[in-house]
C-alpha positions as CSV (number, residue, x, y, z in Angstrom):
1,M,16.2,-12.6,11.5
2,R,12.6,-11.8,12.1
3,W,12.7,-8.7,10.0
4,I,14.3,-10.6,7.1
5,R,11.4,-13.1,7.1
6,A,8.9,-10.2,7.3
7,A,10.7,-8.4,4.4
8,G,10.6,-11.6,2.3
9,R,6.9,-11.8,3.0
10,G,6.4,-8.2,1.9
11,L,8.4,-8.7,-1.3
12,L,6.5,-11.8,-2.2
13,V,3.1,-10.1,-1.6
14,A,4.3,-7.1,-3.6
15,A,5.2,-9.4,-6.5
16,V,1.8,-11.0,-6.4
17,V,0.0,-7.7,-6.1
18,L,2.0,-5.9,-8.7
19,T,2.1,-8.8,-11.2
20,G,-1.7,-9.0,-11.3
21,Y,-3.1,-9.8,-8.0
22,V,-6.1,-11.7,-9.2
23,A,-5.2,-15.0,-10.9
24,S,-8.3,-15.3,-12.9
25,D,-11.7,-13.7,-13.6
26,T,-13.3,-16.3,-11.4
27,P,-13.0,-15.6,-7.7
28,A,-12.2,-18.1,-5.1
29,D,-15.1,-19.0,-2.8
30,G,-15.5,-16.0,-0.4
31,A,-14.0,-13.5,-2.8
32,H,-15.8,-10.2,-3.0
33,G,-16.1,-10.1,-6.8
34,A,-14.7,-11.2,-10.1
35,G,-11.8,-9.5,-11.8
36,R,-9.7,-6.9,-10.0
37,G,-10.2,-4.9,-6.8
38,P,-11.2,-3.7,-4.5
39,L,-9.4,-6.3,-2.4
40,T,-8.6,-6.9,1.3
41,L,-5.1,-8.2,1.9
42,A,-4.5,-10.0,5.3
43,T,-1.0,-10.4,6.6
44,A,0.8,-10.7,9.9
45,G,2.1,-7.4,11.2
46,D,4.3,-5.5,8.6
47,L,7.4,-5.3,10.8
48,T,9.4,-3.7,8.1
49,G,7.0,-0.9,7.3
50,Y,7.5,-1.8,3.7
51,L,4.1,-3.1,2.7
52,G,1.9,-0.2,3.8
53,P,3.6,2.5,1.7
54,L,3.8,0.1,-1.2
55,L,0.1,-0.4,-1.2
56,E,-0.6,3.3,-0.7
57,G,1.4,3.9,-3.9
58,W,-0.6,1.2,-5.7
59,N,-3.9,2.6,-4.5
60,R,-2.9,6.1,-5.7
61,T,-2.1,4.9,-9.2
62,H,-4.9,2.2,-9.4
63,P,-8.0,3.8,-7.7
64,G,-10.3,1.3,-9.3
65,E,-8.2,-1.6,-7.9
66,K,-7.8,-0.5,-4.3
67,V,-6.2,-2.9,-1.8
68,T,-7.0,-2.6,1.9
69,L,-4.3,-3.9,4.2
70,V,-5.5,-5.8,7.3
71,E,-2.6,-6.4,9.7
72,L,-3.1,-9.4,12.0
73,P,-0.9,-10.1,15.0
74,D,2.9,-10.4,14.6
75,S,2.8,-13.9,16.0
76,A,2.5,-16.6,13.3
77,D,0.4,-18.7,15.6
78,E,-2.1,-15.9,16.3
79,T,-2.2,-14.9,12.6
80,H,-2.9,-18.5,11.6
81,A,-5.6,-18.8,14.2
82,Q,-7.4,-15.6,13.0
83,M,-7.2,-16.7,9.4
84,T,-8.4,-20.2,9.9
85,T,-11.2,-19.0,12.2
86,D,-12.4,-16.6,9.5
87,L,-12.1,-19.2,6.7
88,R,-13.8,-22.0,8.7
89,G,-16.8,-19.7,9.3
90,G,-18.5,-21.1,6.2
91,G,-19.6,-17.8,4.8
92,R,-17.9,-15.2,2.8
93,S,-14.4,-14.5,4.2
94,R,-13.5,-10.9,5.1
95,F,-10.1,-11.5,3.3
96,D,-9.6,-11.7,-0.4
97,V,-5.8,-12.2,-0.4
98,L,-3.9,-14.0,2.3
99,N,-0.2,-13.5,2.9
100,I,0.4,-16.9,4.5
101,D,3.4,-18.6,6.0
102,V,4.9,-21.1,3.7
103,A,4.2,-23.9,6.2
104,W,0.4,-23.2,5.7
105,T,0.2,-23.6,1.9
106,S,-0.7,-27.3,1.9
107,E,-3.3,-26.9,4.7
108,F,-5.0,-23.9,3.1
109,A,-4.9,-25.4,-0.4
110,A,-6.3,-28.8,0.8
111,A,-9.1,-27.0,2.6
112,G,-10.0,-25.0,-0.5
113,W,-9.3,-21.7,1.2
114,I,-6.8,-20.5,-1.4
115,S,-7.0,-20.8,-5.2
116,P,-4.3,-22.0,-7.5
117,L,-2.5,-19.5,-9.7
118,D,-1.6,-19.7,-13.3
119,R,2.2,-20.4,-13.4
120,G,2.5,-18.5,-16.7
121,R,1.5,-15.2,-15.0
122,F,4.6,-15.1,-12.8
123,P,8.4,-14.9,-13.6
124,L,9.0,-18.1,-11.6
125,H,12.5,-18.5,-13.2
126,S,13.4,-15.4,-11.2
127,F,12.8,-17.2,-7.9
128,L,14.9,-19.8,-6.2
129,P,13.3,-23.3,-6.9
130,P,12.8,-24.0,-3.2
131,V,10.8,-20.8,-2.8
132,V,8.5,-21.8,-5.6
133,D,8.3,-25.3,-4.1
134,T,7.0,-23.8,-0.8
135,A,4.1,-22.2,-2.8
136,T,3.3,-25.5,-4.6
137,Y,0.8,-28.1,-3.4
138,D,-0.3,-31.2,-5.3
139,G,1.6,-29.9,-8.4
140,R,-0.2,-26.5,-8.4
141,L,1.1,-23.0,-7.6
142,Y,-0.7,-21.1,-4.8
């Protein structure tokens, strides 16, 4: 069951990265720059081994939009602790893109740690509505 959840996270991150991983030309607070890449993607450990090779392929074909993968602990609690500690630091975060657990969307959005996405940039009709709901806070997609 744990690998299924990890695979789902990897697929969702891949969809965001490959669909256009920066939602706008205006970065969220803490982002390294406007526009596209280079970016640092933080995620819990990639238990499936899927995400690393996917990003290696992306980086080969998009050298100006390089994504660096930072794997945090496999434990959701430890990953959450590391992300929130980094984000609460007040300065520039070391992460540009966060692969967060669905249970954290509202917390991270309310704190201003993640930026809303333009719904029109994603094929939301291709996802199950409950999946989209887990990425929605206060009527906005994150």
